[in-house]
C-alpha positions as MATLAB code, in Angstrom:
seq = 'MEYEVLRGKKILVMGGGSQHCKVVEAAKELGVITYVVDNLETAPAKEMADYSYQINVTETEQLAKLCEEEQIDGIVSGWFDFVQPHYQRLCERTKKFCYGTREQFEILTRKKDFKDCCIKYGVGAPTRLLLEEIGDELPFKVIVKPSNSRGSRGASICTTKAEVVKAVENAKQASFDGQYIIERYIAQQDAFCVSYQFINGEAYLEQLSDAFFGDKEYGLDKVAVAYRSPSVRSEEYVSKENGRLINMLKSIGVTDGPFVAQGFFTEDDVLYFDPGRRFAGGEYERAFKRITGIDVPRAMIYFAIMGKYPTEHDAFSKESYKLNGKTTIRLQINVRAGVVAKEEGFDVVNDMPEVEYIAFYHAPGSEILATGNTHQRYAHIIVVDENSAKLKETVKKIYDKIRVYDVNGEDMIVSLLDPEKI';
ca = [
      -4.910    1.892  -25.019;
      -3.128   -0.794  -22.954;
      -5.655   -0.482  -20.154;
      -8.737   -0.688  -22.388;
      -8.719   -4.470  -22.088;
      -9.677   -4.009  -18.380;
     -12.836   -2.064  -19.010;
     -15.847   -3.992  -17.655;
     -13.693   -6.487  -15.760;
     -14.357   -7.220  -12.087;
     -11.900   -7.231   -9.156;
     -12.268   -8.283   -5.576;
     -10.470   -6.019   -3.072;
      -9.639   -7.768    0.196;
     -10.015   -5.157    2.912;
     -11.963   -1.957    3.160;
      -9.476    0.235    4.999;
      -8.523    3.704    3.833;
      -5.322    2.255    2.287;
      -7.482    0.397   -0.234;
      -9.338    3.497   -1.377;
      -6.602    4.220   -3.961;
      -7.228    0.810   -5.540;
     -10.957    1.543   -5.853;
     -10.188    5.031   -7.238;
      -7.797    3.536   -9.873;
     -10.347    0.839  -10.778;
     -13.085    3.433  -11.404;
     -10.717    5.401  -13.668;
     -10.082    2.149  -15.664;
     -13.728    1.210  -15.875;
     -13.183   -1.854  -13.666;
     -16.048   -2.923  -11.443;
     -15.076   -3.168   -7.742;
     -16.147   -5.628   -5.033;
     -14.821   -4.852   -1.579;
     -15.031   -7.294    1.322;
     -14.350   -6.495    4.957;
     -15.682   -7.843    8.248;
     -16.616   -4.289    9.328;
     -20.099   -3.121    8.415;
     -18.725    0.227    7.197;
     -15.236    0.963    5.926;
     -13.886    3.733    3.608;
     -13.146    1.520    0.557;
     -16.495   -0.292    0.930;
     -18.340    3.020    0.776;
     -16.570    3.867   -2.472;
     -16.990    0.451   -4.153;
     -19.591   -0.616   -6.696;
     -20.429   -3.582   -4.473;
     -19.441   -4.395   -0.875;
     -19.890   -7.369    1.447;
     -19.489   -7.911    5.151;
     -17.318  -10.984    4.880;
     -14.148  -11.621    6.825;
     -11.086  -11.831    4.586;
     -10.155  -15.114    6.317;
     -13.277  -16.896    4.937;
     -11.650  -18.326    1.856;
     -14.435  -20.714    0.863;
     -17.149  -18.044    1.235;
     -15.086  -15.616   -0.817;
     -14.354  -18.287   -3.437;
     -18.087  -18.804   -3.786;
     -18.570  -15.038   -4.211;
     -15.863  -14.976   -6.909;
     -17.614  -17.787   -8.785;
     -21.078  -16.275   -8.528;
     -19.952  -12.782   -9.566;
     -17.415  -14.026  -12.144;
     -14.583  -12.045  -10.595;
     -11.594  -11.549  -12.889;
      -8.885  -10.635  -10.408;
      -8.091  -10.306   -6.671;
      -6.214   -7.433   -5.077;
      -4.700   -7.021   -1.625;
      -1.572   -5.263   -0.601;
      -1.406   -3.307    2.638;
      -2.273   -5.439    5.690;
      -0.012   -8.260    6.819;
      -2.704  -10.496    8.249;
      -4.660  -10.371    4.962;
      -1.813  -11.372    2.687;
      -1.679  -15.154    3.348;
      -5.466  -15.281    2.851;
      -5.089  -13.360   -0.372;
      -2.652  -15.969   -1.658;
      -4.910  -18.854   -0.582;
      -7.972  -17.259   -2.270;
      -5.996  -16.734   -5.499;
      -4.857  -20.313   -5.369;
      -8.347  -21.614   -4.598;
      -9.962  -19.617   -7.473;
      -6.958  -19.950   -9.881;
      -6.484  -16.172  -10.091;
      -3.130  -14.497  -10.619;
      -1.118  -13.932   -7.413;
       2.269  -12.279   -7.107;
       3.752  -14.873   -4.715;
       3.718  -18.433   -3.429;
       2.293  -19.798   -0.206;
       5.821  -20.394    1.152;
       6.837  -16.786    0.416;
       3.813  -15.351    2.157;
       4.474  -17.529    5.213;
       8.116  -16.557    5.449;
       7.579  -12.848    4.690;
       4.556  -12.232    6.977;
       5.717  -14.159   10.088;
       8.515  -12.457   12.075;
       9.889  -15.753   13.439;
      10.103  -17.388    9.957;
      11.547  -14.247    8.475;
      14.275  -14.139   11.146;
      15.155  -17.797   10.407;
      15.406  -16.890    6.728;
      17.678  -13.972    7.459;
      19.958  -16.181    9.532;
      20.103  -18.781    6.764;
      21.054  -16.260    4.087;
      23.381  -14.048    6.162;
      21.043  -11.027    6.388;
      21.171   -9.007    9.576;
      18.573   -9.389   12.289;
      18.428   -8.536   16.004;
      19.634  -11.237   18.424;
      16.848  -13.655   19.321;
      16.333  -15.275   22.722;
      14.311  -18.300   23.711;
      12.154  -18.107   26.847;
      13.558  -21.310   28.298;
      17.113  -19.993   27.939;
      16.493  -16.778   29.854;
      17.972  -16.744   33.393;
      17.023  -14.678   36.379;
      18.533  -11.576   34.785;
      18.271  -10.441   31.181;
      21.556   -9.917   29.306;
      20.037   -6.811   27.683;
      16.682   -5.083   27.195;
      14.380   -7.111   24.986;
      11.208   -6.676   22.961;
       8.541   -9.388   22.960;
       6.124   -9.301   20.075;
       3.642  -11.437   18.161;
       5.038  -13.520   15.251;
       2.145  -12.396   13.082;
       0.200   -9.257   13.966;
      -0.223   -5.655   12.843;
      -0.064   -2.028   14.066;
       2.432   -2.676   16.907;
      -0.262   -4.684   18.718;
       0.969   -7.039   21.432;
       4.548   -5.724   21.546;
       6.246   -5.083   24.906;
       9.667   -3.780   25.933;
      11.014   -5.737   28.921;
      13.883   -5.394   31.375;
      13.133   -8.357   33.722;
      12.272  -11.989   33.238;
       8.921  -11.515   35.040;
       8.022   -8.847   32.475;
       9.032  -11.187   29.670;
       6.813  -14.015   30.962;
       3.825  -11.672   31.119;
       4.674  -10.150   27.724;
       4.835  -13.569   26.118;
       1.204  -14.327   27.019;
       0.169  -10.907   25.707;
       2.033  -11.443   22.418;
       0.551  -14.914   21.945;
      -3.000  -13.497   22.346;
      -2.285  -10.743   19.845;
      -0.694  -13.036   17.266;
      -2.757  -14.464   14.446;
      -0.826  -17.725   14.655;
      -0.419  -17.835   18.427;
       3.386  -17.567   18.137;
       5.781  -14.941   19.543;
       9.325  -13.812   19.282;
      11.838  -12.395   21.833;
      14.736  -10.335   20.547;
      17.223   -7.719   21.629;
      15.624   -4.269   21.843;
      17.428   -1.680   19.754;
      16.927    2.102   20.159;
      14.797    3.377   17.282;
      16.603    6.610   16.482;
      18.182    4.944   13.440;
      15.094    3.101   12.226;
      14.065    2.862    8.600;
      11.427    1.417    6.288;
      12.310   -0.067    2.906;
      10.079   -1.370    0.172;
      10.762   -3.056   -3.132;
       8.766   -3.703   -6.253;
       9.708   -6.950   -8.079;
       8.898   -6.934  -11.789;
       9.611  -10.020  -13.949;
      12.432  -11.087  -11.651;
      14.074   -7.630  -11.263;
      14.001   -5.853   -7.933;
      13.485   -2.079   -7.815;
      13.894   -0.067   -4.620;
      10.642    1.912   -4.367;
      11.227    3.635   -1.078;
      13.807    3.988    1.650;
      12.436    6.093    4.511;
      13.804    7.286    7.851;
      11.320    6.424   10.630;
      10.619    8.614   13.600;
       8.866    7.228   16.681;
       6.547    8.665   19.359;
       7.178    9.697   22.936;
       7.523    7.108   25.706;
       5.613    9.502   27.943;
       2.451    8.666   26.041;
       3.283    4.980   25.481;
       3.853    5.656   21.792;
       7.551    4.848   21.564;
       6.834    1.792   19.435;
       4.568    3.739   17.047;
       5.881    5.817   14.167;
       4.982    9.487   13.986;
       6.582   10.141   10.613;
       8.441    8.540    7.656;
      10.694   10.772    5.534;
      11.782    9.690    2.042;
      14.413    9.360    0.728;
      16.418    8.422    3.748;
      19.425   10.552    4.522;
      21.376    7.246    4.571;
      20.149    6.027    1.172;
      23.627    6.000   -0.438;
      25.034    3.941    2.461;
      22.152    1.490    2.282;
      22.288    0.988   -1.480;
      26.015    0.479   -1.569;
      26.328   -1.877    1.458;
      23.036   -3.626    2.028;
      20.675   -3.521   -0.961;
      22.156   -6.490   -2.811;
      22.255   -8.760    0.259;
      18.522   -8.461    0.928;
      17.587   -8.739   -2.782;
      19.656  -11.916   -3.115;
      17.861  -13.484   -0.132;
      14.436  -12.621   -1.638;
      15.396  -14.012   -5.003;
      16.658  -17.160   -3.309;
      13.203  -17.922   -1.987;
      11.700  -17.335   -5.402;
      10.357  -13.768   -5.274;
       9.910  -12.578   -8.915;
       6.929  -10.203   -8.727;
       5.089   -7.903   -6.419;
       5.949   -5.919   -3.300;
       8.122   -6.603   -0.259;
       8.534   -4.293    2.737;
      10.670   -4.369    5.889;
      11.460   -2.238    8.840;
      14.955   -2.210   10.278;
      17.727   -0.376   12.072;
      21.086    0.997   11.066;
      23.708    0.067   13.642;
      27.399    0.957   13.765;
      28.442   -2.040   11.693;
      25.339   -3.592   10.188;
      21.752   -3.290    9.034;
      19.232   -5.313   11.058;
      15.707   -6.167    9.824;
      12.964   -6.918   12.330;
       9.534   -6.658   10.611;
       8.802   -7.976    7.108;
       5.741   -7.927    4.832;
       4.764   -9.392    1.453;
       2.982   -6.144    0.794;
       3.365   -2.451    0.191;
       4.677   -0.148    2.922;
       1.283    0.843    4.222;
      -0.272    4.252    4.476;
      -0.299    6.421    1.349;
       3.258    6.448    0.088;
       2.069    5.330   -3.347;
       0.146    8.617   -3.771;
       3.315   10.654   -3.256;
       5.277    8.235   -5.442;
       2.796    8.672   -8.257;
       2.817   12.483   -7.931;
       6.589   12.606   -8.227;
       7.413    9.753  -10.625;
       4.193    9.307  -12.564;
       4.172    5.585  -11.773;
       0.685    4.489  -10.700;
       1.218    1.434   -8.473;
      -2.487    0.742   -7.632;
      -3.354    0.783  -11.357;
      -0.584   -1.654  -12.116;
      -1.771   -3.903   -9.260;
      -5.200   -4.136  -10.914;
      -3.607   -4.929  -14.285;
      -1.483   -7.661  -12.795;
      -4.450   -9.185  -10.877;
      -6.443   -9.544  -14.129;
      -3.700  -10.107  -16.754;
      -0.975  -11.833  -14.794;
       1.670   -9.367  -15.908;
       2.569   -5.734  -15.343;
       1.624   -2.925  -17.780;
       4.344   -1.257  -19.795;
       3.860    1.782  -17.565;
       5.880   -0.154  -14.949;
       8.842   -0.001  -17.329;
       9.336    3.497  -15.899;
      10.686    1.855  -12.699;
      14.435    2.296  -12.422;
      17.137    1.494   -9.922;
      16.886    5.130   -8.748;
      13.086    5.457   -8.407;
      13.500    5.692   -4.612;
      15.339    9.016   -5.051;
      12.020   10.639   -6.002;
      13.632   12.817   -8.689;
      15.351   14.866   -6.040;
      12.188   15.720   -4.140;
      11.311   14.824   -0.534;
       8.154   13.433    0.978;
       7.058   12.884    4.555;
       4.105   10.916    5.894;
       2.972   12.497    9.134;
       1.126   10.189   11.523;
      -1.063   12.306   13.783;
      -1.444   10.474   17.064;
      -3.755   11.402   19.927;
      -4.033   10.590   23.589;
      -6.940    8.734   25.191;
     -10.299   10.459   25.267;
     -13.463   11.120   23.307;
     -13.023   13.304   20.242;
     -15.398   16.303   20.237;
     -14.153   18.153   17.136;
     -11.260   18.555   14.766;
      -9.853   21.771   13.353;
      -7.560   22.915   10.546;
      -7.384   19.729    8.497;
      -9.479   21.230    5.717;
      -7.088   24.167    5.519;
      -4.071   21.841    5.436;
      -5.680   19.711    2.766;
      -5.735   22.763    0.477;
      -1.997   23.372    0.852;
      -0.247   22.675   -2.479;
       2.412   20.554   -0.701;
      -0.183   18.210    0.809;
      -0.999   15.250   -1.470;
      -3.587   13.527    0.681;
      -5.062   13.152    4.177;
      -6.410    9.808    5.425;
      -8.530    9.771    8.576;
      -8.774    6.817   10.948;
     -11.149    8.421   13.472;
     -13.648   11.261   13.505;
     -15.526   13.434   16.020;
     -17.383   11.100   18.338;
     -14.616    8.444   18.361;
     -13.411    7.113   21.671;
      -9.637    6.704   21.715;
      -8.084    4.230   24.111;
      -4.523    4.333   25.439;
      -3.465    1.216   23.496;
       0.094    2.239   22.636;
      -0.418    1.130   19.018;
      -1.850    2.439   15.760;
      -5.360    2.697   17.221;
      -4.195    6.056   18.550;
      -3.483    7.315   15.026;
      -6.056    9.953   14.143;
      -4.912   10.875   10.675;
      -2.165   10.427    8.112;
      -0.957   13.488    6.132;
       1.211   12.995    3.048;
       3.435   15.918    2.138;
       5.654   16.438   -0.960;
       8.190   19.247   -1.085;
      11.269   20.303   -3.085;
      13.817   19.480   -0.383;
      14.236   18.888    3.360;
      14.617   22.552    4.221;
      11.295   23.481    2.594;
       9.700   20.366    4.064;
      10.631   21.497    7.539;
       8.778   24.779    7.154;
       5.759   23.049    5.642;
       5.540   20.606    8.577;
       5.653   23.577   10.993;
       2.722   25.198    9.183;
       0.743   21.959    9.298;
       1.296   21.517   13.033;
       0.300   25.123   13.689;
      -3.078   24.608   12.039;
      -4.413   21.220   13.114;
      -6.176   20.431   16.399;
      -8.210   17.524   17.761;
     -10.260   18.489   20.776;
     -11.796   16.312   23.471;
     -15.123   16.943   25.239;
     -13.334   19.275   27.679;
     -11.899   21.436   24.915;
      -8.363   20.178   25.402;
      -6.146   19.363   22.402;
      -5.604   15.582   22.133;
      -2.710   15.596   19.672;
       0.535   14.199   21.141;
       3.954   12.978   20.036;
       4.402   15.286   17.053;
       7.701   15.087   15.212;
      10.183   17.806   16.001;
      10.517   19.620   12.609;
      14.184   20.325   13.346;
      14.842   16.583   12.980;
      13.749   16.609    9.356;
];
């Protein structure tokens, strides 16, 4: 009955990517009319929507006019970093409910500003270097990356000053604000992804995932091939780190909505390197709903229209990230450069009871370039199982079945996760 008030209301979804399909699906279940905008002519969520428009999400005034003409009741966005500041500005411009302030979105979507915030509040972050301070020899390996980008675009690992100078120009071009950051490169074997849901001033740990990265041989060592939840180091994180990060976020006024960050466990600290005022990306929310019963996309729609969360969100607890003892893994299926001729086995995998969902980013006929970023991601497979041991066997079965062939009949899939690491 609580959701009946939404029937017939209208929402604008900023972005037509596959991640937004679950919002459109939830809206249709609630009887909410969907308007999806994206600068691409065709996009998965646009194809599902009641109405779609080819408008760039950065065009605030054009979108505000659309909201006025169509009498939009709420605005939703939650998975792409570069969209989030524009989401806040559009909500502000149209006087719609938004889960954060302009300052929060600036700090929590720009790597440089986030690092400054971490330093201010005593939260761990990799050592930063300034270009003008770098001598002829680097004191350690560094990574140069855009201050504000997405999908590992524009990031370079450097061992010499000459490489850094070249990487800085590359990062500036890939950054939405033209800024860059240089920091100490840390091996990614202890990487993690953490996301929170803030509800009425309380912070709830939604996920803590171990991250696994691709092979350097294929230039995919900065791209994740899998995220396993909960992390095997969850207890350590919650007892030593959780409060420190939450206190920082509360100090800058975060009271509602999502926050996500990537980081590393080191011997004596936790270091964060990539923030977002958004959800974790991909399809974690589908697995989360299957296990906990909490429907995050549905609650997002409710908040966008009503300015508060539904009572369904009362089910969030301080242990929601534990997933009721179950385990989930998000498999990122990456491919090498080439033209896709056909795919095989994904339909069989989709019918497996352990598989919650498969999202595709390419299809037969797509040309894949050796970009070393998420462009090389062909599909995203979300798996839920009883425990890590069973999950390992399920992943092996999935890898045995799927193939992506090029025009020469060669399998294009590369950098699969070693199931023994699960």
